[in-house]
KENU-492581 format. One record per residue (C-alpha): residue number from 1; x, y, z. Coordinates in Angstrom, 2 decimals, decimal comma, always signed. Layout:
# KENU-492581
REC:seq:X:Y:Z
REC:NUM:X:Y:Z $
...
This chain:
# KENU-492581
REC:seq:X:Y:Z
REC:1:+159,91:-68,32:+55,83 $
REC:2:+163,19:-67,84:+53,98 $
REC:3:+164,68:-70,61:+56,12 $
REC:4:+161,58:-72,70:+55,36 $
REC:5:+162,19:-72,26:+51,63 $
REC:6:+165,84:-73,27:+52,08 $
REC:7:+164,92:-76,48:+53,91 $
REC:8:+162,18:-77,37:+51,43 $
REC:9:+164,48:-76,71:+48,49 $
REC:10:+167,34:-78,89:+49,73 $
REC:11:+164,79:-81,56:+50,68 $
REC:12:+164,33:-82,24:+46,94 $
REC:13:+167,72:-83,95:+47,05 $
REC:14:+166,53:-86,21:+49,88 $
REC:15:+163,20:-86,78:+48,16 $
REC:16:+164,87:-87,91:+44,95 $
REC:17:+167,03:-90,38:+46,89 $
REC:18:+164,14:-91,71:+48,97 $
REC:19:+161,89:-92,37:+45,99 $
REC:20:+164,40:-94,94:+44,76 $
REC:21:+163,25:-97,26:+47,56 $
REC:22:+159,64:-96,42:+48,43 $
REC:23:+156,50:-95,14:+46,71 $
REC:24:+155,16:-91,58:+46,95 $
REC:25:+152,44:-92,33:+49,52 $
REC:26:+154,82:-94,37:+51,68 $
REC:27:+157,40:-91,60:+51,61 $
REC:28:+154,82:-88,98:+52,61 $
REC:29:+153,17:-91,20:+55,24 $
REC:30:+156,41:-91,91:+57,10 $
REC:31:+157,95:-88,46:+56,82 $
REC:32:+154,83:-86,61:+57,99 $
REC:33:+154,40:-89,03:+60,90 $
REC:34:+158,05:-88,49:+61,81 $
REC:35:+157,59:-84,73:+61,55 $
REC:36:+154,62:-84,83:+63,93 $
REC:37:+156,44:-87,03:+66,45 $
REC:38:+159,50:-84,77:+66,37 $
REC:39:+157,35:-81,87:+67,62 $
REC:40:+155,71:-83,71:+70,52 $
REC:41:+158,45:-82,77:+73,07 $
REC:42:+157,75:-79,07:+72,41 $
REC:43:+154,26:-79,50:+73,87 $
REC:44:+155,92:-79,91:+77,27 $
REC:45:+157,42:-76,42:+77,03 $
REC:46:+153,93:-74,89:+77,11 $
REC:47:+155,19:-71,69:+75,53 $
REC:48:+151,77:-70,94:+74,10 $
REC:49:+148,25:-72,20:+74,58 $
REC:50:+144,62:-71,23:+74,97 $
REC:51:+145,40:-68,77:+77,77 $
REC:52:+147,57:-66,79:+75,32 $
REC:53:+144,87:-66,59:+72,64 $
REC:54:+141,70:-64,52:+72,30 $
REC:55:+138,58:-66,34:+73,46 $
REC:56:+137,13:-66,28:+69,95 $
REC:57:+140,20:-67,68:+68,22 $
REC:58:+140,10:-71,17:+66,67 $
REC:59:+142,96:-72,20:+68,97 $
REC:60:+141,02:-71,46:+72,14 $
REC:61:+138,92:-74,64:+72,18 $
REC:62:+140,39:-78,06:+71,54 $
REC:63:+137,50:-79,08:+69,30 $
REC:64:+138,07:-76,09:+67,06 $
REC:65:+141,81:-76,70:+66,98 $
REC:66:+141,27:-80,33:+65,95 $
REC:67:+138,85:-79,29:+63,22 $
REC:68:+141,13:-76,67:+61,70 $
REC:69:+144,13:-78,98:+62,04 $
REC:70:+142,17:-81,66:+60,20 $
REC:71:+141,32:-79,21:+57,41 $
REC:72:+144,94:-78,03:+57,08 $
REC:73:+146,25:-81,61:+57,13 $
REC:74:+143,78:-82,76:+54,49 $
REC:75:+144,69:-79,90:+52,15 $
REC:76:+148,38:-80,59:+52,76 $
REC:77:+147,84:-84,28:+51,94 $
REC:78:+146,02:-83,50:+48,69 $
REC:79:+148,68:-81,05:+47,54 $
REC:80:+151,71:-83,18:+48,43 $
REC:81:+150,17:-86,42:+47,12 $
REC:82:+149,05:-84,97:+43,78 $
REC:83:+152,52:-83,56:+43,30 $
REC:84:+154,21:-86,88:+44,08 $
REC:85:+151,90:-88,94:+41,86 $
REC:86:+152,05:-86,34:+39,08 $
REC:87:+155,83:-86,68:+38,98 $
REC:88:+155,34:-90,28:+37,81 $
REC:89:+153,67:-89,05:+34,61 $
REC:90:+155,41:-85,76:+33,86 $
REC:91:+158,89:-84,25:+33,87 $
REC:92:+160,43:-82,61:+36,90 $
REC:93:+160,72:-79,36:+34,92 $
REC:94:+157,00:-79,21:+34,14 $
REC:95:+156,09:-80,22:+37,69 $
REC:96:+158,34:-77,56:+39,21 $
REC:97:+156,93:-74,81:+37,01 $
REC:98:+153,26:-75,77:+37,43 $
REC:99:+153,58:-76,22:+41,21 $
REC:100:+155,17:-72,78:+41,40 $
REC:101:+151,94:-71,30:+40,03 $
REC:102:+150,64:-71,27:+43,61 $
REC:103:+152,73:-68,10:+43,98 $
REC:104:+150,32:-66,18:+41,77 $
REC:105:+147,28:-68,23:+42,76 $
REC:106:+147,53:-67,07:+46,38 $
REC:107:+146,77:-63,37:+45,74 $
REC:108:+144,18:-64,33:+43,09 $
REC:109:+142,28:-66,64:+45,44 $
REC:110:+142,74:-64,12:+48,26 $
REC:111:+140,63:-61,65:+46,30 $
REC:112:+137,57:-63,83:+46,96 $
REC:113:+138,22:-63,39:+50,69 $
REC:114:+138,65:-59,60:+50,37 $
REC:115:+142,42:-59,78:+50,86 $
REC:116:+143,94:-56,91:+48,91 $
REC:117:+147,23:-57,45:+47,15 $
REC:118:+149,31:-54,38:+46,37 $
REC:119:+151,00:-53,67:+43,05 $
REC:120:+154,34:-54,85:+44,40 $
REC:121:+152,90:-58,26:+45,27 $
REC:122:+151,45:-58,71:+41,76 $
REC:123:+154,72:-57,66:+40,10 $
REC:124:+156,63:-59,95:+42,45 $
REC:125:+154,32:-62,87:+41,71 $
REC:126:+154,78:-62,46:+37,95 $
REC:127:+158,56:-62,21:+38,33 $
REC:128:+158,60:-65,29:+40,56 $
REC:129:+156,60:-67,35:+38,05 $
REC:130:+158,86:-66,15:+35,23 $
REC:131:+161,86:-67,13:+37,32 $
REC:132:+160,45:-70,60:+37,90 $
REC:133:+160,05:-70,96:+34,13 $
REC:134:+163,68:-70,11:+33,46 $
REC:135:+164,92:-72,32:+36,31 $
REC:136:+163,08:-75,36:+34,97 $
REC:137:+163,94:-74,50:+31,33 $
REC:138:+160,51:-75,58:+30,11 $
REC:139:+160,61:-74,94:+26,37 $
REC:140:+157,57:-76,90:+25,16 $
REC:141:+154,74:-76,62:+27,67 $
REC:142:+151,70:-78,88:+27,30 $
REC:143:+149,23:-80,34:+29,79 $
REC:144:+149,53:-84,10:+30,04 $
REC:145:+147,79:-86,24:+32,67 $
REC:146:+150,67:-85,67:+35,07 $
REC:147:+150,71:-81,95:+34,35 $
REC:148:+146,99:-81,78:+35,15 $
REC:149:+147,54:-83,49:+38,51 $
REC:150:+150,33:-81,07:+39,42 $
REC:151:+148,20:-78,09:+38,31 $
REC:152:+145,47:-79,19:+40,73 $
REC:153:+148,13:-79,61:+43,43 $
REC:154:+149,14:-75,95:+42,95 $
REC:155:+145,61:-74,88:+43,91 $
REC:156:+145,78:-76,97:+47,10 $
REC:157:+149,17:-75,51:+48,06 $
REC:158:+147,78:-72,01:+47,49 $
REC:159:+144,77:-72,88:+49,65 $
REC:160:+147,11:-74,20:+52,36 $
REC:161:+149,14:-70,96:+52,39 $
REC:162:+145,92:-68,94:+52,71 $
REC:163:+144,51:-71,17:+55,46 $
REC:164:+147,75:-71,10:+57,46 $
REC:165:+147,89:-67,33:+56,98 $
REC:166:+144,47:-67,06:+58,62 $
REC:167:+145,05:-69,67:+61,34 $
REC:168:+148,61:-68,88:+62,47 $
REC:169:+147,85:-65,59:+64,32 $
REC:170:+144,85:-67,21:+66,03 $
REC:171:+146,16:-70,68:+66,86 $
REC:172:+148,87:-72,29:+69,00 $
REC:173:+151,65:-73,07:+66,54 $
REC:174:+152,97:-76,44:+67,76 $
REC:175:+149,59:-78,15:+68,35 $
REC:176:+148,32:-76,99:+64,94 $
REC:177:+151,46:-78,31:+63,24 $
REC:178:+151,29:-81,69:+65,02 $
REC:179:+147,62:-82,19:+64,18 $
REC:180:+147,98:-81,31:+60,49 $
REC:181:+151,03:-83,57:+60,13 $
REC:182:+149,30:-86,54:+61,77 $
REC:183:+146,22:-86,02:+59,58 $
REC:184:+148,37:-85,87:+56,44 $
REC:185:+150,23:-89,01:+57,54 $
REC:186:+147,02:-90,93:+58,27 $
REC:187:+145,57:-90,05:+54,88 $
REC:188:+148,85:-91,14:+53,24 $
REC:189:+148,92:-94,47:+55,13 $
REC:190:+145,35:-95,10:+53,97 $
REC:191:+146,50:-94,85:+50,37 $
REC:192:+149,63:-96,88:+51,10 $
REC:193:+147,53:-99,90:+52,08 $
REC:194:+145,29:-99,32:+49,05 $
REC:195:+147,82:-98,52:+46,31 $
REC:196:+151,26:-99,55:+47,57 $
REC:197:+152,98:-102,15:+49,71 $
REC:198:+154,47:-101,20:+53,08 $
REC:199:+157,93:-102,82:+53,21 $
REC:200:+160,00:-102,17:+56,34 $
REC:201:+163,31:-103,01:+54,66 $
REC:202:+162,64:-100,43:+51,91 $
REC:203:+161,84:-97,79:+54,53 $
REC:204:+165,09:-98,59:+56,35 $
REC:205:+167,01:-98,28:+53,06 $
REC:206:+165,50:-94,82:+52,65 $
REC:207:+166,08:-93,92:+56,32 $
REC:208:+168,40:-90,94:+55,76 $
REC:209:+166,21:-89,18:+53,14 $
REC:210:+163,09:-89,88:+55,20 $
REC:211:+164,73:-88,52:+58,36 $
REC:212:+165,64:-85,29:+56,61 $
REC:213:+162,25:-85,09:+54,93 $
REC:214:+160,45:-85,81:+58,21 $
REC:215:+162,37:-83,82:+60,81 $
REC:216:+163,73:-81,11:+58,52 $
REC:217:+161,20:-80,56:+55,76 $
REC:218:+158,10:-81,37:+57,83 $
REC:219:+158,81:-80,95:+61,55 $
REC:220:+160,98:-77,85:+61,29 $
REC:221:+160,09:-76,16:+57,98 $
REC:222:+156,29:-76,43:+58,09 $
REC:223:+156,32:-75,21:+61,69 $
REC:224:+158,51:-72,27:+60,69 $
REC:225:+155,94:-71,56:+57,97 $
REC:226:+153,20:-71,29:+60,61 $
REC:227:+155,41:-69,04:+62,76 $
REC:228:+156,43:-66,87:+59,82 $
REC:229:+152,88:-66,36:+58,60 $
REC:230:+151,86:-64,92:+61,95 $
REC:231:+153,33:-61,61:+60,72 $
REC:232:+153,45:-61,93:+56,93 $
REC:233:+150,54:-61,41:+54,48 $
REC:234:+149,76:-64,51:+52,34 $
REC:235:+150,93:-62,83:+49,13 $
REC:236:+154,34:-62,01:+50,61 $
REC:237:+154,56:-65,49:+52,12 $
REC:238:+153,90:-67,21:+48,79 $
REC:239:+156,68:-65,32:+47,02 $
REC:240:+159,25:-65,95:+49,75 $
REC:241:+158,31:-69,65:+49,87 $
REC:242:+158,66:-69,84:+46,07 $
REC:243:+162,43:-69,42:+46,61 $
REC:244:+162,30:-73,12:+47,42 $
REC:245:+163,17:-73,70:+43,74 $
REC:246:+166,29:-71,54:+44,03 $
REC:247:+167,53:-73,54:+47,01 $
REC:248:+166,67:-76,77:+45,18 $
REC:249:+168,90:-75,55:+42,35 $
REC:250:+171,72:-74,77:+44,77 $
REC:251:+171,26:-78,11:+46,55 $
REC:252:+171,46:-80,03:+43,28 $
REC:253:+174,56:-78,09:+42,27 $
REC:254:+176,38:-78,54:+45,60 $
REC:255:+175,25:-82,07:+46,55 $
REC:256:+174,50:-83,75:+43,21 $
REC:257:+177,00:-81,86:+40,99 $
REC:258:+174,22:-80,75:+38,65 $
REC:259:+175,10:-78,18:+36,00 $
REC:260:+173,80:-74,62:+36,48 $
REC:261:+172,99:-72,98:+33,15 $
REC:262:+172,66:-69,29:+32,34 $
REC:263:+168,88:-69,80:+32,05 $
REC:264:+168,68:-71,11:+35,62 $
REC:265:+170,80:-68,25:+36,93 $
REC:266:+168,40:-65,85:+35,18 $
REC:267:+165,51:-67,58:+36,94 $
REC:268:+167,20:-67,14:+40,33 $
REC:269:+167,67:-63,43:+39,66 $
REC:270:+164,00:-62,99:+38,65 $
REC:271:+162,76:-64,78:+41,76 $
REC:272:+164,95:-62,71:+44,06 $
REC:273:+163,68:-59,59:+42,31 $
REC:274:+160,14:-60,82:+42,83 $
REC:275:+160,68:-61,29:+46,56 $
REC:276:+162,17:-57,80:+46,89 $
REC:277:+159,33:-56,29:+44,87 $
REC:278:+156,73:-57,83:+47,17 $
REC:279:+158,51:-56,54:+50,28 $
REC:280:+159,36:-53,02:+49,06 $
REC:281:+155,78:-51,78:+49,34 $
REC:282:+155,62:-53,02:+52,93 $
REC:283:+158,90:-51,31:+53,83 $
REC:284:+157,76:-48,07:+52,17 $
REC:285:+154,54:-48,20:+54,19 $
REC:286:+156,52:-48,70:+57,41 $
REC:287:+158,86:-45,89:+56,43 $
REC:288:+155,93:-43,57:+55,85 $
REC:289:+154,49:-44,47:+59,25 $
REC:290:+157,83:-43,76:+60,93 $
REC:291:+158,18:-40,44:+59,11 $
REC:292:+154,64:-39,49:+60,05 $
REC:293:+155,32:-40,32:+63,70 $
REC:294:+158,51:-38,29:+63,69 $
REC:295:+156,68:-35,29:+62,20 $
REC:296:+153,99:-35,57:+64,84 $
REC:297:+156,59:-35,66:+67,60 $
REC:298:+158,46:-32,69:+66,19 $
REC:299:+155,25:-30,67:+65,94 $
REC:300:+154,34:-31,50:+69,51 $
């Protein structure tokens, strides 16, 4: 998931370049389709499938897999599209901060599904949100139309993290990823023909950003998210994935020569502290289990 955050963060550079040639729905439609196609060869490896899954898992039957893939792809489409359209009406700083609220929304929504979040996760979530604030240097915060769209998008991203957290241990990773990407792409193409104009020359002009966004950000990163969440609780996952903003900062500094202020460095420190806080409780629990096992062995 840390690698996922790194790819997503540096993809902001590609996304900024690509949006100079195509609209938000066109960019998403092509990159998610490319991401799905890039994973098709991995189906031939047959490293996992129904025979590797419990009979009651959603990945055991194709109909169930298609249904859950459709749900995940639809949520992914709503989150990514609202974010892209919201950026037209609000600043990047406001959008980055509001989108990052999914970090704290994940454990809050998880409470409705009886998913307990430890103290370390809550402290980490608060630190991560504070870090996002400092990174984006949002001094005067107010909800405009664009801000409202991005706020709604944060709820969909939180829902996606929770859904993937539930599906990933029960579902074949590659098929689930391919289905959700194709669904997201189809929804995006629907809005392209309704709201935008599909111009092949513009897509070719944005080929490099779209290739990185499709193969890297979608094909590789979202699949790594599914793999990573097989073993990580949703609350921990959300905080690690929130480091996307830190890598976006580093990508802008290294590739676009953007200035890094003391405020942004403070935000990076807070987010790293948040990630460590969320993980410390887990490591302590593992350490206690190891100590308990050693005591049992010594007594025997």
